[in-house]
N, C-alpha and C positions, 0 to 999 in steps of 0.2 A: 592752544586757545584759538578760538574761531572769533574773529572780530566781525560782526555783522553790520554792514553799514551800507545806506542805499545811497549816499551822496558820492559825487565825484572824487571829491578828495576826502579820503578818509581821515579820520585823526590820527596822529601819532601817539600811541599808549606809552606810559612810560614801562620798562621793564618789569616782568613778574618772575621774581625768582621763587622757588620751590625746592625744598632740600638740597639748597647750595647751587642747582642749575637755574639758567633762566627757561622758562615756559616758552617755546617758539610760537609765533601767530602764525596760522594758516588760513588759508582760503576754503579750505574743503576739510570737513569732518565727517565721521563715520559713526554710527550709534545705531544699535538695535537693527542693524540691516540696513539702514537708509543714509545716504549720502546728502549732507547739507552743505550748501556752499553759502559764501559770505552775502550774496543777494537773495537768500531765502529763495532760490527758484530751482525747480526739479531737474536743471539741465544736466547736472553729473549724474544724479541719480538715475535718470531715464538711460543717459548714455551707458552706464554701466550695467544697468538692468537688462538692455536690449542687446549689449555685447554677451553677457553671460547666457543669454535665452539663444542667440544665434548661434553661440558655439555648440548649443545642445540639437541642432538642426542637424548636426553631421550623424546622430545616432539614427534618425529619422530616415537619412539616405541610405545609411548601410541595411537597415532592416527593409527598405523598399527594394533594394537590390536582391534583398534574400529571398523575396516572394512573400513577405508579411502581408496578411490581409488587410483591407481598407479599414475595417472595424477595430482590428488590432492595432493597427497604425495610428489611429484616432485614438485610441486609449492611451498609446504611449505619449502622444502630445499632451492629451490632457492630465497625464500623471507626471510628466517631466519636464514638459517646457512651460506650459500654461502658468502652474504654480510660481515660476519665476515672474514672468509678467503680471502677476496678480497679487504677489507678497504686498500687503499694506495698502490696496491698491484703493481704497476709499479716500487716503490721504491726496492721491493724483487726480481727484474727480476734476479739478478745475484746472489741470495741466495745459499749456498752451496748444493749438492744434498742431503746430510742428512736432511736438513732443508724442500727443496721441497718435499721430500718423506713423511716426517711427516704430512706436508699440505695436500698432495696427498692423504694419508691413511684415512684423516677425510672424504673425498668424497667418497671414497671406502665403508667405513664403512657405510655411510647413504644410498648408493645405494644397500649395501648390506640386510640393513634393511628394506628399500622399497621393495625389492624384496622378501623380507621372505626368505633369504638364498638362492636365486635363483630358488624357486618355481613359482616366476611370471616375467615375461618379463618387462624390465625397459627402457626407452628409453636412448642411448649413449649419455653422455655429454661431451663435451670437456674437457680436461684435465686442470688443473689450473694453470700450466706451459704453456701451449699454449696460455690460455687467458690472463696471465701475459705478455707473450712475444708479442703478439698482440697488447695489449692496450699500451704496451712500445713504439712499433715501431709507434704506431698511434699518441701517444703524441709528438714523436720524429720528425714526418712528421708535425705536427703542428707547433713545434718549427723552423722548416725550414722557416718559413714565418717571414718575416722581422719584422713585426707589433707584434708576439708574444712577450711577456713580458720574456720569456727566450730565445730569439735567440741568443742573446750574448752568450751562454755557446756554440753555436754549432761551430766546428772547421771549416776551410774553406774547401771548394769541391775542390776536386783534379783538377778537371777542371779550376778551378780559379788558381789554384799552376802552373798547366803544361800547355802549350799552344796547345798540341796535342789533338786530338779527342781519347776518351777513350772507350773500348767497353762497360764497365758499365757506364752508364751516372749517377748513385747516387752513386759514390764512395766518401765518406767522409774520409778525412785522420784522422785517429784514432792516437791522441796523444801517444807519449811515456809516460810508465806506468811503474815505475821500481818494484812495490810489485801488488800482486796478489790481495789483497784488494781493489785498486784502478782499476785494470782491470776488476772486478767483480762489480765495482759501476754501477750506473743506466748508466752514459752517455756513458762510455766506452762500455758495453757490449750492450746497445742499438745501438750504431753505428756499431760493427759488424754485428748485426742482419740485420739492415737496407740496409749495404752493400752486404750481403748476398741474399737480395731479389732477385727474378728471374727479 
């Protein structure tokens, strides 16, 4: 059982029996490939993801030593390592700068291995943050369709709230958020990205 609590003093819960045994209270739980902690931060998930992707860099080193071409090494990175860093990445769109930097470091290390420390030219890849944000905006645009299963999560457009014509036709009202945690969540962060589109 994962107890989610943001206060310093977590409440003491009564024991929860299930099948004659007590369900243990944990600070971290894993589900559908995501690691959730009791503060709903992405710290443990990002740490695990970076560790898993970093361990796969070993394959790049071996293939580089065997003389594989740069294009093939990039394809190995794109098919073997980057998917680990991008699994469910739209949820990480509002992760902390520190977490985003640790994810980005894996890609930079991979490109350094491929280029043999800068001795070979490597094609430029989009940053993982740019890809996360583009995927989040793409999902949000799909959510605007009334037929989308997540459409009910989308707040009202300002055009439907006000009767006047607005300069920016795709302004969505960002609901009030009291905490930074909520402001950095997928929906709030993505609405701001969407509203800032040209």
